Residue, then its C-alpha position, 0 to 999 in steps of 0.5 A: m470281610a466279616i467283623e470278628r469280635s467277641d460278644d461284649a456289648p453294653t446291655l441296653d437300658v430298655g426295661e424288662p421284657a413283657l411276657l405276652v403269651d406263656e406257651p411252651c412252644e417247641t420252636a416259636e418263630g416268624p412273628l409278623w405284624h398284620d396291620d389290617e388286623r392290628a394283630l401279630y401272627w407267629l408260629d410253632i414250627p414243628t407242630g404246624r400251628l399258625l398263632r394269632y395274638d391280639p394285643a387289644s384283648k391280650s388273647n392268643e388263638v391257633a388261627y390255623q393247624h396244619d398237618a405238617p410243620i410251617g417254617g415261615y409265611t408272608i402276608q399277601s397284598d390282600g391280607s391273606l397269607l402264604l404258608f411255606c411248609g415241609a418238603g418245599a410245599i407252599l400253601h395259600w391261606r385265606d379266610g380259614s381255607v387252604t389251597t396249594v401253590i406249589d405241592g413240593i420241591d423234589r430236592e427238599k423232600g427231606s427238608r422244610f422251609n425255614d424263614v422267608i421274607a417278601d421283598p419290596a416288589g412282592r417276590v418272596y425269598c424263602g430258605t430251607m433247612p439242611t438236607a442229607d448233604g448238610l446244607s440248606r438253600l435259598y430260593r426266590l419265589d416270583h410273582d408267577g409262582s416260579l422258583t429260582l435257586l439262588f444259593d445252595d451252600i448255606g449252613l441253615s438259612n434264616g432271618m432276612g431284611f432290607t435297608a430303607d434305600r432298598a439297595t441292600m439285603f441281609h441274610t442270616d446263616t445260622g449254621f455258619r453263625t454269619i449275617y451276610r450283606l448282599d446287593y439287591d436289585e428291586a427291579s429284577g430281584e437279583v442279589s449279588n456280591r454276597a459278603p459276610l457282615v457279622r460272624t458270631p463267636k462259637d461259644g455265644g450261640a448263633p444268629d437266628g431271626m432278625c429285623v431291620d428298623r427305620s434307621d437300618t439298625i439290625w436286631s438279631a435274635r440269638w439261638g442259644g444266646s439268651g437275647v437280642f443283639r443290636y448291630t449297625a448296618q456296617g456290622e458293628l455290635t452296639g448293644f444287647v437285650p437280655l431275655p429270660v430264655r436261652k433260645i431266642t428265635s426271632v424279633t419283629l417290630g409292630g404294634e402302634d407306629y411299629r414301636t413294639a418289638f415282639v420276640t419269639t423263643a424256643g425250647g418249651n418242650e424242655r423248660g427248666e434251668e437251662n432253657g428257662t421256665l418261660a421257654g417257648s413263650l412270646f415276649s414284647i420289649d420297647l427298644g426305643v426304635q421304630g420299625k416299618p410295615a413288612f413288605r407284602s408278597r404278590i404271588n399269583a396264588 
């Protein structure tokens, strides 16, 4: 059963967030640490920009400009990227050149991918935005490039993560303000026994992107909630990290020993008192925890 509770939680004493890139992104998303390059990739979804931030030089660049939105991506085993785009298209980006893996999905013509994750075996779980029927879907992309529809009753598919024992997967549904837990089978890629773990109040924003640290603590970015919320793997709310932006979209752990949290935000096209004057920017925070390398996809692209 979901844990129904208020958002009253202690503010964590982790210091002030550091502004890394002052960029008015419309919807920055998908931060992911690329250990081979010692750099952070991130997105501005609607503009189709794949961005790359280098902490050593403190520089940020547009690594790739697509002609349509990019909703998510994974790092392949060889360090290249899979890009999950509009209308269900999936591209393979390597050394600046792009090839098509899947040119689209009929039922997603009016939608796009939104937040994806590689699993321990190299498959990819990829969610979509709502379509005309008001619901979004979650697919599994297998090694051979085939897609399997897992769920078609999601309000808005969003952030995912796995526990350290690789037995549990978390999945965020922003539309229904819920984080689910699912039994996960690494050998087959099957997920089962989906059950609500966290359900946020109607007046507190909605859970968006997330990450899971080495101790299985969930860090959930809150769209409309002005911060990142900390939950145990059992769904207990234990802390809050405020940020100076209202729409917080995602969080990941990376950098040296995976001890730096990188946080993306949205609303840069409407900067001001409501969304924050730094809306759309990239931040970092020392949460005092350690993350782990993202699993890499192994799709035959």
